[in-house]
PLY file of the C-alpha trace (Angstrom):
ply
format ascii 1.0
element vertex 181
property float x
property float y
property float z
element edge 180
property int vertex1
property int vertex2
end_header
146.35 60.89 113.31
145.90 62.47 109.85
142.42 64.18 109.19
140.62 64.16 105.76
137.61 66.11 104.62
135.45 66.63 101.40
133.69 69.25 99.62
130.51 68.98 97.67
129.95 71.75 94.73
126.46 72.90 93.56
126.57 74.08 90.31
123.47 75.86 89.12
122.23 78.71 86.75
122.41 82.28 88.22
118.68 82.70 88.11
115.52 82.12 90.89
115.01 78.58 89.90
118.45 77.67 90.30
118.43 74.88 87.61
121.32 72.07 88.27
124.28 72.50 85.30
125.98 69.45 84.33
129.27 69.75 82.70
131.23 72.14 84.86
134.74 71.37 85.39
136.54 72.45 88.71
139.99 72.47 90.02
140.76 72.91 93.73
144.11 74.73 95.16
145.79 74.75 98.39
146.49 78.45 98.30
144.98 81.91 97.21
147.91 82.73 95.04
147.75 79.53 92.87
143.93 79.69 92.62
144.27 83.11 91.14
147.14 82.39 88.86
144.61 79.60 87.38
141.81 82.12 87.12
144.16 84.23 85.11
144.66 81.42 82.61
141.09 80.49 82.09
140.21 84.21 81.90
143.15 84.43 79.04
141.80 81.22 77.56
138.12 82.60 77.18
136.89 80.43 79.83
137.79 77.06 78.54
140.88 75.39 79.93
140.62 71.83 79.48
143.84 70.81 80.19
143.76 72.72 83.48
145.99 74.47 85.85
149.38 73.16 86.89
149.30 73.74 90.65
145.95 72.47 91.37
145.55 69.68 94.30
145.67 65.91 93.02
143.20 63.96 95.08
144.21 60.51 95.66
142.34 59.66 98.91
138.66 59.21 99.72
136.99 61.33 102.68
138.04 58.65 105.04
141.70 58.87 104.16
141.51 55.77 102.06
143.46 55.48 98.57
142.01 55.94 95.59
143.50 55.11 92.16
143.85 56.99 89.82
144.40 60.41 91.74
142.43 63.38 90.34
142.71 67.13 89.96
139.82 68.00 87.80
136.18 67.22 88.86
133.08 67.34 86.80
129.56 67.94 87.90
126.93 65.14 87.05
123.65 65.49 85.56
122.33 66.96 89.08
124.86 69.78 89.04
126.65 68.59 92.03
130.38 66.95 91.87
132.00 65.48 95.38
135.49 66.30 95.68
136.88 63.65 98.58
140.31 63.27 100.42
141.18 66.97 100.95
143.95 66.96 103.28
143.18 68.80 106.67
146.38 68.09 108.82
147.31 65.76 111.60
146.24 65.45 115.41
144.83 68.84 116.50
144.01 70.30 112.87
140.11 71.39 112.71
140.17 72.68 109.25
141.83 73.85 105.99
140.99 76.33 103.73
140.94 75.15 100.26
140.00 77.52 97.06
138.10 76.07 94.01
138.23 77.50 90.54
136.08 76.79 87.76
138.00 76.00 84.61
135.03 74.85 82.22
131.74 76.50 82.28
128.83 74.30 81.46
127.65 74.53 77.70
126.00 77.76 77.17
127.01 79.44 80.49
129.40 82.22 80.95
132.46 81.35 83.43
132.65 83.52 86.36
136.36 83.55 86.70
136.19 83.51 90.34
137.97 82.00 93.32
135.66 80.18 95.91
137.38 79.76 99.24
136.13 77.14 100.98
136.89 75.99 104.86
136.83 72.20 105.11
136.67 70.19 108.32
137.45 66.51 108.69
134.73 63.99 108.24
133.05 61.94 105.78
131.36 63.15 102.56
127.66 62.63 104.20
129.02 65.96 106.28
131.31 67.53 103.69
131.06 71.19 103.23
128.86 72.48 100.48
129.65 75.17 98.29
127.00 76.82 95.80
128.63 78.10 92.51
126.16 80.04 90.06
126.81 80.74 86.68
125.23 83.30 84.10
123.88 82.33 80.59
125.77 83.28 77.61
123.89 86.42 76.34
121.93 85.90 73.13
123.76 87.13 70.02
121.97 89.71 68.05
122.68 89.73 64.26
122.38 93.11 62.35
119.53 93.46 59.76
121.68 93.18 56.78
119.29 90.75 55.18
116.34 92.93 55.46
118.51 95.78 54.08
119.70 93.70 51.08
116.59 92.16 50.27
114.87 95.85 49.86
117.65 97.06 47.80
117.29 94.03 45.28
113.65 94.61 45.31
114.11 98.08 44.05
117.09 97.33 41.56
114.45 94.55 40.05
111.81 97.20 39.60
114.59 99.86 38.17
115.73 97.32 35.80
112.62 96.11 34.96
111.48 99.64 34.12
114.46 100.18 32.05
113.82 96.71 30.14
110.27 98.05 29.30
111.58 101.23 28.34
113.93 99.93 26.01
111.54 97.62 24.30
108.61 100.58 23.76
111.64 102.63 22.35
112.58 100.03 20.09
108.96 99.58 18.93
108.33 103.08 18.46
111.74 103.17 16.23
110.48 100.13 14.03
107.14 101.55 13.47
108.74 104.70 12.27
110.46 102.76 9.77
0 1
1 2
2 3
3 4
4 5
5 6
6 7
7 8
8 9
9 10
10 11
11 12
12 13
13 14
14 15
15 16
16 17
17 18
18 19
19 20
20 21
21 22
22 23
23 24
24 25
25 26
26 27
27 28
28 29
29 30
30 31
31 32
32 33
33 34
34 35
35 36
36 37
37 38
38 39
39 40
40 41
41 42
42 43
43 44
44 45
45 46
46 47
47 48
48 49
49 50
50 51
51 52
52 53
53 54
54 55
55 56
56 57
57 58
58 59
59 60
60 61
61 62
62 63
63 64
64 65
65 66
66 67
67 68
68 69
69 70
70 71
71 72
72 73
73 74
74 75
75 76
76 77
77 78
78 79
79 80
80 81
81 82
82 83
83 84
84 85
85 86
86 87
87 88
88 89
89 90
90 91
91 92
92 93
93 94
94 95
95 96
96 97
97 98
98 99
99 100
100 101
101 102
102 103
103 104
104 105
105 106
106 107
107 108
108 109
109 110
110 111
111 112
112 113
113 114
114 115
115 116
116 117
117 118
118 119
119 120
120 121
121 122
122 123
123 124
124 125
125 126
126 127
127 128
128 129
129 130
130 131
131 132
132 133
133 134
134 135
135 136
136 137
137 138
138 139
139 140
140 141
141 142
142 143
143 144
144 145
145 146
146 147
147 148
148 149
149 150
150 151
151 152
152 153
153 154
154 155
155 156
156 157
157 158
158 159
159 160
160 161
161 162
162 163
163 164
164 165
165 166
166 167
167 168
168 169
169 170
170 171
171 172
172 173
173 174
174 175
175 176
176 177
177 178
178 179
179 180
């Protein structure tokens, strides 16, 4: 008898409130080496790899083992921050679990990809008893811009005063010459 299991991912912000995050894209791998190679690709792509990694597990069955069409190899979190990955092959007859490796290939908007591999032990059963993995993300730090606007404004104000003073001096000097003549 062939055994299948499922995995549920809870994607949330890396803070005390654990705000759910939608739009994160994950792939699942059957070996640590394949997952590590994917993390390297994602890191090199600056945390955004929409095409995904080539060696990901393609899921073509639900958690009960029934076929689904089309098969999937990328899984995106919904508005509640969760995604369920059904139909992960456990094995035959005496198999009691199988380890899979999860990689986030695209982080939610405004968040940093952890560039990590999450190993998850999946056991046979339905989605209702699927193993759950929490995956936090840190927010992208705010960008601080240099204060060039204030420096330029001060420079322009000083230049305007000097130019205005120079113009007044020229007018006064011109009038003095005209009065002497």
